[in-house]
PyMOL commands that place a pseudoatom at each C-alpha (Angstrom):
pseudoatom trace, name=CA, resn=PRO, resi=1, chain=A, elem=C, hetatm=0, pos=[-1.234, 15.547, 11.089]
pseudoatom trace, name=CA, resn=SER, resi=2, chain=A, elem=C, hetatm=0, pos=[0.165, 13.562, 8.152]
pseudoatom trace, name=CA, resn=SER, resi=3, chain=A, elem=C, hetatm=0, pos=[2.452, 16.445, 7.136]
pseudoatom trace, name=CA, resn=PHE, resi=4, chain=A, elem=C, hetatm=0, pos=[3.897, 16.375, 10.653]
pseudoatom trace, name=CA, resn=TRP, resi=5, chain=A, elem=C, hetatm=0, pos=[4.501, 12.635, 10.236]
pseudoatom trace, name=CA, resn=ILE, resi=6, chain=A, elem=C, hetatm=0, pos=[6.528, 13.276, 7.079]
pseudoatom trace, name=CA, resn=ILE, resi=7, chain=A, elem=C, hetatm=0, pos=[8.753, 15.826, 8.783]
pseudoatom trace, name=CA, resn=SER, resi=8, chain=A, elem=C, hetatm=0, pos=[9.280, 13.625, 11.824]
pseudoatom trace, name=CA, resn=ALA, resi=9, chain=A, elem=C, hetatm=0, pos=[9.793, 10.399, 9.811]
pseudoatom trace, name=CA, resn=VAL, resi=10, chain=A, elem=C, hetatm=0, pos=[12.727, 11.534, 7.699]
pseudoatom trace, name=CA, resn=PRO, resi=11, chain=A, elem=C, hetatm=0, pos=[15.465, 11.277, 10.371]
pseudoatom trace, name=CA, resn=SER, resi=12, chain=A, elem=C, hetatm=0, pos=[14.348, 7.805, 11.508]
pseudoatom trace, name=CA, resn=ILE, resi=13, chain=A, elem=C, hetatm=0, pos=[14.225, 6.450, 7.965]
pseudoatom trace, name=CA, resn=SER, resi=14, chain=A, elem=C, hetatm=0, pos=[17.664, 7.936, 7.245]
pseudoatom trace, name=CA, resn=GLU, resi=15, chain=A, elem=C, hetatm=0, pos=[19.023, 5.894, 10.142]
pseudoatom trace, name=CA, resn=ILE, resi=16, chain=A, elem=C, hetatm=0, pos=[17.359, 2.687, 8.897]
pseudoatom trace, name=CA, resn=ILE, resi=17, chain=A, elem=C, hetatm=0, pos=[18.913, 2.838, 5.411]
pseudoatom trace, name=CA, resn=ALA, resi=18, chain=A, elem=C, hetatm=0, pos=[22.061, 1.131, 6.713]
pseudoatom trace, name=CA, resn=TRP, resi=19, chain=A, elem=C, hetatm=0, pos=[20.022, -1.994, 7.576]
pseudoatom trace, name=CA, resn=PRO, resi=20, chain=A, elem=C, hetatm=0, pos=[20.023, -5.023, 5.217]
pseudoatom trace, name=CA, resn=LEU, resi=21, chain=A, elem=C, hetatm=0, pos=[16.434, -4.230, 4.264]
pseudoatom trace, name=CA, resn=GLY, resi=22, chain=A, elem=C, hetatm=0, pos=[17.372, -0.599, 3.715]
pseudoatom trace, name=CA, resn=THR, resi=23, chain=A, elem=C, hetatm=0, pos=[16.225, -0.554, 0.104]
pseudoatom trace, name=CA, resn=LEU, resi=24, chain=A, elem=C, hetatm=0, pos=[12.587, -0.337, 1.192]
pseudoatom trace, name=CA, resn=ALA, resi=25, chain=A, elem=C, hetatm=0, pos=[13.463, 2.433, 3.602]
pseudoatom trace, name=CA, resn=SER, resi=26, chain=A, elem=C, hetatm=0, pos=[15.392, 4.308, 0.914]
pseudoatom trace, name=CA, resn=LYS, resi=27, chain=A, elem=C, hetatm=0, pos=[12.383, 4.113, -1.410]
pseudoatom trace, name=CA, resn=GLN, resi=28, chain=A, elem=C, hetatm=0, pos=[10.187, 5.450, 1.376]
pseudoatom trace, name=CA, resn=LEU, resi=29, chain=A, elem=C, hetatm=0, pos=[12.704, 8.192, 2.041]
pseudoatom trace, name=CA, resn=ARG, resi=30, chain=A, elem=C, hetatm=0, pos=[12.678, 9.230, -1.625]
pseudoatom trace, name=CA, resn=VAL, resi=31, chain=A, elem=C, hetatm=0, pos=[8.879, 9.448, -1.555]
pseudoatom trace, name=CA, resn=ILE, resi=32, chain=A, elem=C, hetatm=0, pos=[8.946, 11.470, 1.655]
pseudoatom trace, name=CA, resn=GLU, resi=33, chain=A, elem=C, hetatm=0, pos=[11.641, 13.795, 0.325]
pseudoatom trace, name=CA, resn=ALA, resi=34, chain=A, elem=C, hetatm=0, pos=[9.632, 14.273, -2.886]
pseudoatom trace, name=CA, resn=PHE, resi=35, chain=A, elem=C, hetatm=0, pos=[6.588, 15.268, -0.823]
pseudoatom trace, name=CA, resn=ARG, resi=36, chain=A, elem=C, hetatm=0, pos=[8.692, 17.644, 1.251]
pseudoatom trace, name=CA, resn=SER, resi=37, chain=A, elem=C, hetatm=0, pos=[10.446, 19.343, -1.656]
pseudoatom trace, name=CA, resn=SER, resi=38, chain=A, elem=C, hetatm=0, pos=[7.356, 19.690, -3.862]
pseudoatom trace, name=CA, resn=GLY, resi=39, chain=A, elem=C, hetatm=0, pos=[5.149, 21.150, -1.150]
pseudoatom trace, name=CA, resn=ASN, resi=40, chain=A, elem=C, hetatm=0, pos=[2.488, 18.514, -1.846]
pseudoatom trace, name=CA, resn=LYS, resi=41, chain=A, elem=C, hetatm=0, pos=[0.699, 16.827, 1.023]
pseudoatom trace, name=CA, resn=PRO, resi=42, chain=A, elem=C, hetatm=0, pos=[-0.214, 13.118, 1.181]
pseudoatom trace, name=CA, resn=GLU, resi=43, chain=A, elem=C, hetatm=0, pos=[-3.779, 13.941, 2.228]
pseudoatom trace, name=CA, resn=TRP, resi=44, chain=A, elem=C, hetatm=0, pos=[-4.277, 15.590, -1.172]
pseudoatom trace, name=CA, resn=MET, resi=45, chain=A, elem=C, hetatm=0, pos=[-4.165, 12.093, -2.695]
pseudoatom trace, name=CA, resn=ILE, resi=46, chain=A, elem=C, hetatm=0, pos=[-7.374, 11.083, -0.894]
pseudoatom trace, name=CA, resn=LEU, resi=47, chain=A, elem=C, hetatm=0, pos=[-10.750, 11.804, -2.485]
pseudoatom trace, name=CA, resn=THR, resi=48, chain=A, elem=C, hetatm=0, pos=[-13.194, 13.381, -0.059]
pseudoatom trace, name=CA, resn=VAL, resi=49, chain=A, elem=C, hetatm=0, pos=[-15.675, 14.367, -2.768]
pseudoatom trace, name=CA, resn=LEU, resi=50, chain=A, elem=C, hetatm=0, pos=[-16.473, 12.147, -5.732]
pseudoatom trace, name=CA, resn=PRO, resi=51, chain=A, elem=C, hetatm=0, pos=[-17.106, 14.062, -8.976]
pseudoatom trace, name=CA, resn=VAL, resi=52, chain=A, elem=C, hetatm=0, pos=[-20.153, 12.954, -10.952]
pseudoatom trace, name=CA, resn=LEU, resi=53, chain=A, elem=C, hetatm=0, pos=[-20.267, 13.087, -14.743]
pseudoatom trace, name=CA, resn=PRO, resi=54, chain=A, elem=C, hetatm=0, pos=[-23.123, 15.126, -16.215]
pseudoatom trace, name=CA, resn=PRO, resi=55, chain=A, elem=C, hetatm=0, pos=[-26.120, 13.097, -17.453]
pseudoatom trace, name=CA, resn=ASP, resi=56, chain=A, elem=C, hetatm=0, pos=[-25.273, 13.788, -21.116]
pseudoatom trace, name=CA, resn=LEU, resi=57, chain=A, elem=C, hetatm=0, pos=[-22.124, 11.689, -20.747]
pseudoatom trace, name=CA, resn=ARG, resi=58, chain=A, elem=C, hetatm=0, pos=[-23.995, 8.762, -19.134]
pseudoatom trace, name=CA, resn=PRO, resi=59, chain=A, elem=C, hetatm=0, pos=[-27.321, 8.776, -21.003]
pseudoatom trace, name=CA, resn=MET, resi=60, chain=A, elem=C, hetatm=0, pos=[-30.447, 6.679, -20.547]
pseudoatom trace, name=CA, resn=VAL, resi=61, chain=A, elem=C, hetatm=0, pos=[-31.972, 5.416, -23.798]
pseudoatom trace, name=CA, resn=GLN, resi=62, chain=A, elem=C, hetatm=0, pos=[-35.621, 4.403, -24.077]
pseudoatom trace, name=CA, resn=LEU, resi=63, chain=A, elem=C, hetatm=0, pos=[-36.095, 0.993, -25.671]
pseudoatom trace, name=CA, resn=ASP, resi=64, chain=A, elem=C, hetatm=0, pos=[-39.158, -0.488, -27.325]
pseudoatom trace, name=CA, resn=GLY, resi=65, chain=A, elem=C, hetatm=0, pos=[-41.777, -1.446, -24.770]
pseudoatom trace, name=CA, resn=GLY, resi=66, chain=A, elem=C, hetatm=0, pos=[-41.098, 1.505, -22.478]
pseudoatom trace, name=CA, resn=ARG, resi=67, chain=A, elem=C, hetatm=0, pos=[-37.982, 0.043, -20.868]
pseudoatom trace, name=CA, resn=PHE, resi=68, chain=A, elem=C, hetatm=0, pos=[-34.743, 1.996, -20.441]
pseudoatom trace, name=CA, resn=ALA, resi=69, chain=A, elem=C, hetatm=0, pos=[-31.126, 1.075, -21.084]
pseudoatom trace, name=CA, resn=THR, resi=70, chain=A, elem=C, hetatm=0, pos=[-28.702, 2.951, -18.872]
pseudoatom trace, name=CA, resn=SER, resi=71, chain=A, elem=C, hetatm=0, pos=[-25.014, 3.636, -19.116]
pseudoatom trace, name=CA, resn=ASP, resi=72, chain=A, elem=C, hetatm=0, pos=[-22.753, 1.326, -17.117]
pseudoatom trace, name=CA, resn=LEU, resi=73, chain=A, elem=C, hetatm=0, pos=[-21.559, 4.401, -15.233]
pseudoatom trace, name=CA, resn=ASN, resi=74, chain=A, elem=C, hetatm=0, pos=[-25.060, 4.880, -13.811]
pseudoatom trace, name=CA, resn=ASP, resi=75, chain=A, elem=C, hetatm=0, pos=[-24.907, 1.388, -12.289]
pseudoatom trace, name=CA, resn=LEU, resi=76, chain=A, elem=C, hetatm=0, pos=[-21.446, 2.039, -10.856]
pseudoatom trace, name=CA, resn=TYR, resi=77, chain=A, elem=C, hetatm=0, pos=[-22.528, 5.410, -9.406]
pseudoatom trace, name=CA, resn=ARG, resi=78, chain=A, elem=C, hetatm=0, pos=[-25.646, 3.741, -7.965]
pseudoatom trace, name=CA, resn=ARG, resi=79, chain=A, elem=C, hetatm=0, pos=[-23.470, 1.145, -6.213]
pseudoatom trace, name=CA, resn=VAL, resi=80, chain=A, elem=C, hetatm=0, pos=[-21.337, 3.895, -4.657]
pseudoatom trace, name=CA, resn=ILE, resi=81, chain=A, elem=C, hetatm=0, pos=[-24.428, 5.827, -3.498]
pseudoatom trace, name=CA, resn=ASN, resi=82, chain=A, elem=C, hetatm=0, pos=[-26.046, 2.712, -2.008]
pseudoatom trace, name=CA, resn=ARG, resi=83, chain=A, elem=C, hetatm=0, pos=[-22.853, 1.725, -0.171]
pseudoatom trace, name=CA, resn=ASN, resi=84, chain=A, elem=C, hetatm=0, pos=[-22.404, 5.261, 1.157]
pseudoatom trace, name=CA, resn=ASN, resi=85, chain=A, elem=C, hetatm=0, pos=[-26.025, 5.447, 2.371]
pseudoatom trace, name=CA, resn=ARG, resi=86, chain=A, elem=C, hetatm=0, pos=[-25.705, 2.041, 4.018]
pseudoatom trace, name=CA, resn=LEU, resi=87, chain=A, elem=C, hetatm=0, pos=[-22.463, 3.088, 5.752]
pseudoatom trace, name=CA, resn=ARG, resi=88, chain=A, elem=C, hetatm=0, pos=[-24.069, 6.303, 7.000]
pseudoatom trace, name=CA, resn=HIS, resi=89, chain=A, elem=C, hetatm=0, pos=[-27.048, 4.312, 8.337]
pseudoatom trace, name=CA, resn=LEU, resi=90, chain=A, elem=C, hetatm=0, pos=[-24.768, 1.803, 10.113]
pseudoatom trace, name=CA, resn=ILE, resi=91, chain=A, elem=C, hetatm=0, pos=[-22.808, 4.635, 11.733]
pseudoatom trace, name=CA, resn=ASP, resi=92, chain=A, elem=C, hetatm=0, pos=[-26.044, 6.369, 12.807]
pseudoatom trace, name=CA, resn=ILE, resi=93, chain=A, elem=C, hetatm=0, pos=[-27.437, 3.259, 14.511]
pseudoatom trace, name=CA, resn=GLY, resi=94, chain=A, elem=C, hetatm=0, pos=[-24.107, 2.538, 16.221]
pseudoatom trace, name=CA, resn=ALA, resi=95, chain=A, elem=C, hetatm=0, pos=[-23.286, -0.746, 14.496]
pseudoatom trace, name=CA, resn=PRO, resi=96, chain=A, elem=C, hetatm=0, pos=[-20.238, -2.720, 15.705]
pseudoatom trace, name=CA, resn=GLU, resi=97, chain=A, elem=C, hetatm=0, pos=[-16.860, -1.490, 14.456]
pseudoatom trace, name=CA, resn=ILE, resi=98, chain=A, elem=C, hetatm=0, pos=[-16.171, -4.669, 12.470]
pseudoatom trace, name=CA, resn=ILE, resi=99, chain=A, elem=C, hetatm=0, pos=[-19.363, -4.186, 10.429]
pseudoatom trace, name=CA, resn=ILE, resi=100, chain=A, elem=C, hetatm=0, pos=[-18.574, -0.516, 9.806]
pseudoatom trace, name=CA, resn=ARG, resi=101, chain=A, elem=C, hetatm=0, pos=[-15.010, -1.405, 8.762]
pseudoatom trace, name=CA, resn=ASN, resi=102, chain=A, elem=C, hetatm=0, pos=[-16.351, -4.029, 6.339]
pseudoatom trace, name=CA, resn=GLU, resi=103, chain=A, elem=C, hetatm=0, pos=[-18.835, -1.537, 4.870]
pseudoatom trace, name=CA, resn=LYS, resi=104, chain=A, elem=C, hetatm=0, pos=[-16.044, 1.044, 4.443]
pseudoatom trace, name=CA, resn=ARG, resi=105, chain=A, elem=C, hetatm=0, pos=[-14.034, -1.572, 2.548]
pseudoatom trace, name=CA, resn=MET, resi=106, chain=A, elem=C, hetatm=0, pos=[-17.026, -2.319, 0.322]
pseudoatom trace, name=CA, resn=LEU, resi=107, chain=A, elem=C, hetatm=0, pos=[-17.552, 1.415, -0.305]
pseudoatom trace, name=CA, resn=GLN, resi=108, chain=A, elem=C, hetatm=0, pos=[-13.878, 1.720, -1.291]
pseudoatom trace, name=CA, resn=GLU, resi=109, chain=A, elem=C, hetatm=0, pos=[-14.286, -1.230, -3.670]
pseudoatom trace, name=CA, resn=ALA, resi=110, chain=A, elem=C, hetatm=0, pos=[-17.338, 0.454, -5.235]
pseudoatom trace, name=CA, resn=VAL, resi=111, chain=A, elem=C, hetatm=0, pos=[-15.362, 3.681, -5.760]
pseudoatom trace, name=CA, resn=ASP, resi=112, chain=A, elem=C, hetatm=0, pos=[-12.422, 1.697, -7.173]
pseudoatom trace, name=CA, resn=SER, resi=113, chain=A, elem=C, hetatm=0, pos=[-14.774, -0.041, -9.619]
pseudoatom trace, name=CA, resn=LEU, resi=114, chain=A, elem=C, hetatm=0, pos=[-16.249, 3.290, -10.690]
pseudoatom trace, name=CA, resn=ILE, resi=115, chain=A, elem=C, hetatm=0, pos=[-12.809, 4.699, -11.441]
pseudoatom trace, name=CA, resn=ASP, resi=116, chain=A, elem=C, hetatm=0, pos=[-11.232, 1.549, -12.936]
pseudoatom trace, name=CA, resn=ASN, resi=117, chain=A, elem=C, hetatm=0, pos=[-13.400, -1.582, -12.889]
pseudoatom trace, name=CA, resn=GLY, resi=118, chain=A, elem=C, hetatm=0, pos=[-11.435, -4.807, -12.642]
pseudoatom trace, name=CA, resn=ARG, resi=119, chain=A, elem=C, hetatm=0, pos=[-8.067, -3.267, -11.826]
pseudoatom trace, name=CA, resn=ARG, resi=120, chain=A, elem=C, hetatm=0, pos=[-8.318, -4.302, -8.203]
pseudoatom trace, name=CA, resn=GLY, resi=121, chain=A, elem=C, hetatm=0, pos=[-9.603, -7.856, -8.015]
pseudoatom trace, name=CA, resn=ARG, resi=122, chain=A, elem=C, hetatm=0, pos=[-12.666, -9.135, -9.812]
pseudoatom trace, name=CA, resn=ALA, resi=123, chain=A, elem=C, hetatm=0, pos=[-14.525, -6.765, -12.146]
pseudoatom trace, name=CA, resn=ILE, resi=124, chain=A, elem=C, hetatm=0, pos=[-18.131, -5.908, -11.352]
pseudoatom trace, name=CA, resn=SER, resi=125, chain=A, elem=C, hetatm=0, pos=[-20.414, -7.322, -14.016]
pseudoatom trace, name=CA, resn=VAL, resi=126, chain=A, elem=C, hetatm=0, pos=[-24.124, -7.619, -14.636]
pseudoatom trace, name=CA, resn=SER, resi=127, chain=A, elem=C, hetatm=0, pos=[-26.099, -10.238, -16.539]
pseudoatom trace, name=CA, resn=GLY, resi=128, chain=A, elem=C, hetatm=0, pos=[-23.415, -12.821, -17.060]
pseudoatom trace, name=CA, resn=ASN, resi=129, chain=A, elem=C, hetatm=0, pos=[-20.072, -11.790, -18.448]
pseudoatom trace, name=CA, resn=HIS, resi=130, chain=A, elem=C, hetatm=0, pos=[-20.762, -8.144, -19.354]
pseudoatom trace, name=CA, resn=LYS, resi=131, chain=A, elem=C, hetatm=0, pos=[-18.120, -6.192, -17.409]
pseudoatom trace, name=CA, resn=LEU, resi=132, chain=A, elem=C, hetatm=0, pos=[-19.339, -2.688, -16.528]
pseudoatom trace, name=CA, resn=LYS, resi=133, chain=A, elem=C, hetatm=0, pos=[-17.389, 0.101, -18.270]
pseudoatom trace, name=CA, resn=SER, resi=134, chain=A, elem=C, hetatm=0, pos=[-15.715, 2.372, -15.728]
pseudoatom trace, name=CA, resn=LEU, resi=135, chain=A, elem=C, hetatm=0, pos=[-14.536, 5.972, -16.062]
pseudoatom trace, name=CA, resn=SER, resi=136, chain=A, elem=C, hetatm=0, pos=[-11.073, 4.879, -17.195]
pseudoatom trace, name=CA, resn=ASP, resi=137, chain=A, elem=C, hetatm=0, pos=[-12.606, 2.474, -19.740]
pseudoatom trace, name=CA, resn=MET, resi=138, chain=A, elem=C, hetatm=0, pos=[-14.534, 5.410, -21.207]
pseudoatom trace, name=CA, resn=LEU, resi=139, chain=A, elem=C, hetatm=0, pos=[-11.235, 7.243, -21.796]
pseudoatom trace, name=CA, resn=ARG, resi=140, chain=A, elem=C, hetatm=0, pos=[-8.788, 4.542, -22.891]
pseudoatom trace, name=CA, resn=GLY, resi=141, chain=A, elem=C, hetatm=0, pos=[-8.367, 2.701, -26.160]
pseudoatom trace, name=CA, resn=LYS, resi=142, chain=A, elem=C, hetatm=0, pos=[-9.499, 3.330, -29.705]
pseudoatom trace, name=CA, resn=GLN, resi=143, chain=A, elem=C, hetatm=0, pos=[-13.136, 3.650, -28.666]
pseudoatom trace, name=CA, resn=GLY, resi=144, chain=A, elem=C, hetatm=0, pos=[-12.278, 5.920, -25.739]
pseudoatom trace, name=CA, resn=ARG, resi=145, chain=A, elem=C, hetatm=0, pos=[-13.183, 9.579, -25.467]
pseudoatom trace, name=CA, resn=PHE, resi=146, chain=A, elem=C, hetatm=0, pos=[-9.764, 10.903, -26.488]
pseudoatom trace, name=CA, resn=ARG, resi=147, chain=A, elem=C, hetatm=0, pos=[-9.181, 8.879, -29.630]
pseudoatom trace, name=CA, resn=GLN, resi=148, chain=A, elem=C, hetatm=0, pos=[-12.796, 8.511, -30.708]
pseudoatom trace, name=CA, resn=ASN, resi=149, chain=A, elem=C, hetatm=0, pos=[-14.102, 12.035, -30.132]
pseudoatom trace, name=CA, resn=LEU, resi=150, chain=A, elem=C, hetatm=0, pos=[-11.271, 14.459, -29.503]
pseudoatom trace, name=CA, resn=LEU, resi=151, chain=A, elem=C, hetatm=0, pos=[-8.438, 13.341, -31.785]
pseudoatom trace, name=CA, resn=GLY, resi=152, chain=A, elem=C, hetatm=0, pos=[-8.530, 12.890, -35.530]
pseudoatom trace, name=CA, resn=LYS, resi=153, chain=A, elem=C, hetatm=0, pos=[-10.256, 16.185, -36.233]
pseudoatom trace, name=CA, resn=ARG, resi=154, chain=A, elem=C, hetatm=0, pos=[-8.464, 18.836, -38.252]
pseudoatom trace, name=CA, resn=VAL, resi=155, chain=A, elem=C, hetatm=0, pos=[-7.673, 21.704, -35.942]
pseudoatom trace, name=CA, resn=ASP, resi=156, chain=A, elem=C, hetatm=0, pos=[-5.516, 24.781, -36.427]
pseudoatom trace, name=CA, resn=TYR, resi=157, chain=A, elem=C, hetatm=0, pos=[-2.453, 25.159, -34.230]
pseudoatom trace, name=CA, resn=SER, resi=158, chain=A, elem=C, hetatm=0, pos=[-2.144, 21.480, -33.440]
pseudoatom trace, name=CA, resn=GLY, resi=159, chain=A, elem=C, hetatm=0, pos=[0.422, 18.818, -34.172]
pseudoatom trace, name=CA, resn=ARG, resi=160, chain=A, elem=C, hetatm=0, pos=[0.936, 15.098, -33.912]
pseudoatom trace, name=CA, resn=SER, resi=161, chain=A, elem=C, hetatm=0, pos=[4.056, 13.415, -32.653]
pseudoatom trace, name=CA, resn=VAL, resi=162, chain=A, elem=C, hetatm=0, pos=[5.316, 10.334, -30.832]
pseudoatom trace, name=CA, resn=ILE, resi=163, chain=A, elem=C, hetatm=0, pos=[5.507, 10.577, -27.052]
pseudoatom trace, name=CA, resn=VAL, resi=164, chain=A, elem=C, hetatm=0, pos=[8.924, 9.723, -25.646]
pseudoatom trace, name=CA, resn=VAL, resi=165, chain=A, elem=C, hetatm=0, pos=[10.577, 10.070, -22.265]
pseudoatom trace, name=CA, resn=GLY, resi=166, chain=A, elem=C, hetatm=0, pos=[12.433, 13.327, -21.646]
pseudoatom trace, name=CA, resn=PRO, resi=167, chain=A, elem=C, hetatm=0, pos=[14.650, 12.685, -18.618]
pseudoatom trace, name=CA, resn=GLU, resi=168, chain=A, elem=C, hetatm=0, pos=[15.720, 16.329, -18.480]
pseudoatom trace, name=CA, resn=LEU, resi=169, chain=A, elem=C, hetatm=0, pos=[12.090, 17.536, -18.308]
pseudoatom trace, name=CA, resn=LYS, resi=170, chain=A, elem=C, hetatm=0, pos=[10.284, 18.203, -15.058]
pseudoatom trace, name=CA, resn=LEU, resi=171, chain=A, elem=C, hetatm=0, pos=[6.913, 16.606, -14.328]
pseudoatom trace, name=CA, resn=HIS, resi=172, chain=A, elem=C, hetatm=0, pos=[4.967, 19.742, -15.352]
pseudoatom trace, name=CA, resn=GLN, resi=173, chain=A, elem=C, hetatm=0, pos=[6.852, 20.241, -18.654]
pseudoatom trace, name=CA, resn=CYS, resi=174, chain=A, elem=C, hetatm=0, pos=[6.491, 18.728, -22.100]
pseudoatom trace, name=CA, resn=GLY, resi=175, chain=A, elem=C, hetatm=0, pos=[8.844, 18.798, -25.071]
pseudoatom trace, name=CA, resn=LEU, resi=176, chain=A, elem=C, hetatm=0, pos=[7.959, 19.451, -28.707]
pseudoatom trace, name=CA, resn=PRO, resi=177, chain=A, elem=C, hetatm=0, pos=[9.888, 18.601, -31.857]
pseudoatom trace, name=CA, resn=ARG, resi=178, chain=A, elem=C, hetatm=0, pos=[11.744, 21.730, -33.025]
pseudoatom trace, name=CA, resn=ARG, resi=179, chain=A, elem=C, hetatm=0, pos=[10.012, 21.925, -36.445]
pseudoatom trace, name=CA, resn=MET, resi=180, chain=A, elem=C, hetatm=0, pos=[6.591, 21.544, -34.863]
pseudoatom trace, name=CA, resn=ALA, resi=181, chain=A, elem=C, hetatm=0, pos=[7.304, 24.261, -32.319]
pseudoatom trace, name=CA, resn=LEU, resi=182, chain=A, elem=C, hetatm=0, pos=[8.460, 26.646, -35.072]
pseudoatom trace, name=CA, resn=GLU, resi=183, chain=A, elem=C, hetatm=0, pos=[5.317, 25.927, -37.100]
pseudoatom trace, name=CA, resn=LEU, resi=184, chain=A, elem=C, hetatm=0, pos=[2.916, 26.262, -34.170]
pseudoatom trace, name=CA, resn=PHE, resi=185, chain=A, elem=C, hetatm=0, pos=[4.444, 29.339, -32.592]
for i in range(1, 185): cmd.bond("trace and resi %d" % i, "trace and resi %d" % (i + 1))
show_as sticks, trace
zoom trace
């Protein structure tokens, strides 16, 4: 259905570009043309299944006194599960549409917080000011997964360079410095 919308929308947006507010329409047209030419579909941008990290990457640690400390991700996953179960229950009992719509919004906010807490609005926090670490927080920065665990090790057939923009490169390509490429290959 949405792919049909893209095909049918292009002629109407092309006509609108001449309007004073045509810049918005031209941006929309570029997005639509990019979808058309790449073969990608807009519905591919929507998550229908939420991947869950394995327990080793979100551990529970036993503290003195028999209590447990859990990873922030566990709390964020729990919020998503609770919201989803509540939404399913509301749909099953035939709750009013406004309540279901509100619960869908809250589920989306829980998923957004899991992926990148605090990016959209107020960050979810527990016990005062401790902001829960989301999936993107686990990856970014010096203490993130890439720089802390994966980089900095001596590995054969690897190189280090500065990332710069390559306007002549396509989205699926990357460029290497000539000397590095000769050494690696």
